[in-house]
C-alpha positions as CSV (number, residue, x, y, z in Angstrom):
1,M,49.0,81.8,-92.5
2,T,45.4,82.0,-93.5
3,D,44.2,82.4,-97.0
4,E,42.6,85.6,-98.2
5,S,39.1,84.5,-97.2
6,G,40.0,84.5,-93.5
7,G,39.1,80.8,-93.0
8,M,41.0,77.9,-91.6
9,P,44.5,77.2,-93.0
10,H,44.5,74.4,-95.6
11,R,40.8,74.4,-95.6
12,R,40.5,73.0,-99.1
13,E,42.8,70.0,-98.3
14,V,40.9,69.2,-95.0
15,Q,37.6,69.4,-96.8
16,D,38.8,67.0,-99.5
17,L,40.1,64.5,-96.9
18,L,36.7,64.6,-95.1
19,I,34.8,64.1,-98.3
20,E,37.1,61.2,-99.3
21,Q,36.6,59.6,-95.8
22,M,32.8,60.0,-96.1
23,R,32.7,58.3,-99.5
24,R,34.8,55.4,-98.1
25,D,32.4,55.0,-95.2
26,L,29.3,55.1,-97.4
27,S,30.7,52.5,-99.7
28,R,31.7,50.1,-96.9
29,P,29.3,47.0,-96.7
30,V,27.2,46.5,-93.6
31,W,28.8,44.2,-91.1
32,W,26.4,41.2,-91.7
33,K,27.3,41.2,-95.4
34,T,31.0,40.7,-94.7
35,L,32.7,37.3,-94.4
36,W,33.3,37.7,-90.6
37,G,29.8,38.9,-90.1
38,R,28.3,35.9,-91.8
39,L,30.6,33.5,-89.9
40,T,29.6,35.3,-86.6
41,I,25.9,34.8,-87.5
42,A,26.3,31.1,-88.4
43,G,28.3,30.5,-85.2
44,G,25.5,32.1,-83.1
45,V,22.9,30.1,-84.8
46,L,24.9,26.9,-84.1
47,V,25.3,27.7,-80.4
48,V,21.6,28.5,-79.9
49,A,20.5,25.3,-81.8
50,G,23.0,23.2,-79.8
51,A,21.8,24.7,-76.5
52,G,18.2,24.0,-77.5
53,V,18.9,20.4,-78.5
54,A,20.9,19.8,-75.2
55,G,18.1,21.4,-73.2
56,V,15.5,19.2,-74.8
57,V,17.5,16.0,-74.3
58,L,18.4,16.7,-70.7
59,L,14.9,17.9,-69.7
60,E,13.1,15.0,-71.4
61,Q,11.0,13.1,-68.9
62,R,11.7,9.4,-68.9
63,P,10.0,6.4,-67.3
64,V,11.9,3.9,-65.1
65,S,12.8,1.1,-67.4
66,D,15.2,-0.9,-65.2
67,T,13.6,-1.8,-61.9
68,S,16.3,-4.1,-60.7
69,V,18.5,-1.3,-59.5
70,V,17.8,1.9,-57.6
71,Q,20.4,4.7,-57.1
72,C,20.1,6.1,-53.6
73,L,22.0,9.4,-53.6
74,E,23.7,10.6,-50.5
75,G,23.1,14.2,-51.4
76,P,22.1,16.5,-54.3
77,Y,25.6,16.4,-55.9
78,R,27.8,14.2,-58.0
79,N,31.2,12.8,-56.9
80,P,34.3,14.6,-58.3
81,D,34.8,11.9,-61.0
82,G,31.2,12.5,-62.2
83,S,29.6,9.4,-60.7
84,L,26.5,9.6,-58.6
85,S,27.0,10.0,-54.9
86,G,25.5,7.3,-52.6
87,A,24.9,3.7,-53.6
88,G,23.2,1.5,-56.0
89,V,20.7,-0.9,-54.4
90,S,19.3,-4.2,-55.8
91,I,17.4,-6.9,-54.1
92,A,18.7,-10.4,-54.9
93,T,17.1,-13.7,-53.9
94,P,18.2,-17.3,-54.7
95,D,15.8,-17.1,-57.7
96,G,17.4,-13.9,-59.1
97,V,17.0,-10.2,-58.8
98,V,13.6,-9.0,-57.6
99,P,12.1,-5.9,-59.3
100,I,12.0,-2.9,-56.9
101,E,8.4,-1.4,-56.9
102,D,8.9,1.5,-54.5
103,A,12.4,3.1,-55.0
104,E,11.8,5.8,-52.5
105,A,10.9,3.2,-49.7
106,V,14.1,1.4,-50.4
107,C,16.2,4.5,-50.1
108,V,14.4,5.6,-46.9
109,Q,15.3,2.2,-45.5
110,M,19.0,2.8,-46.6
111,W,18.9,6.2,-44.8
112,E,17.3,4.9,-41.6
113,S,19.7,2.0,-41.5
114,G,22.6,4.5,-41.3
115,A,24.2,3.4,-44.5
116,F,25.1,7.1,-45.4
117,N,26.1,8.0,-41.9
118,E,28.9,5.5,-41.5
119,S,32.5,7.1,-42.0
120,D,34.2,3.7,-41.6
121,P,33.5,1.4,-44.6
122,T,34.9,-1.6,-42.9
123,S,32.5,-1.4,-39.9
124,A,30.2,-4.4,-39.6
125,T,27.4,-2.4,-38.0
126,S,26.3,1.2,-38.5
127,T,24.4,3.5,-36.3
128,P,20.8,4.2,-37.2
129,G,20.2,7.4,-39.2
130,T,17.2,9.6,-40.2
131,A,15.8,9.8,-43.6
132,P,15.5,13.3,-45.2
133,P,11.9,14.6,-45.2
134,E,11.7,15.0,-49.0
135,F,13.0,13.2,-52.0
136,T,13.1,13.9,-55.7
137,M,12.7,11.0,-58.1
138,C,15.0,11.2,-61.2
139,V,16.0,8.7,-63.9
140,T,19.4,7.9,-65.0
141,D,20.4,7.5,-68.8
142,Q,20.3,3.8,-68.2
143,G,16.6,3.9,-67.1
144,E,17.3,3.3,-63.3
145,A,15.5,5.3,-60.7
146,A,17.6,7.8,-58.8
147,V,16.3,9.0,-55.5
148,V,17.8,12.4,-54.5
149,P,17.3,13.8,-51.0
150,G,15.6,17.2,-51.1
151,K,13.7,19.1,-53.8
152,I,15.9,19.8,-56.7
153,E,15.9,20.0,-60.5
154,C,17.0,16.6,-61.9
155,S,18.9,18.4,-64.7
156,T,21.4,19.9,-62.2
157,L,22.7,16.3,-61.7
158,R,22.5,15.5,-65.4
159,L,19.5,13.2,-64.7
160,H,16.0,13.0,-66.3
161,P,12.8,14.0,-64.5
162,L,10.6,11.0,-63.8
163,Q,7.7,10.5,-66.3
164,N,4.5,10.0,-64.4
């Protein structure tokens, strides 16, 4: 079964197969020079660039440009349909809409009037409530002030931080 040298059977054939496999492995291009490697690199670059642009756009501080409406959020969350929780507030007079100078004070007044405690929307009166101790001021894409109860990052609600 073994050849005259006392070595492994079919030693010459196994050695030739190993040398042939080593030559194939050494002549194979590195992964980043193949078509799939280049496509993978390009896809990765696009994902990183897209995430960077999205982060810059979402974290961009904005000033309040529309003072006729204030969004008083009920909590630090959005509704299932993506709209802001809570209510939009504007102050109207016979002469027109009055600009709101202190958005937080308007929302505190909403909280204390019990507007967010009422479970029956057809009720004519609501029981008084208590305002949260802290608020976070954010800005919507339309430039309206959004007052969120608690200390949160505005980006979690897809809102912009307030530019001071």
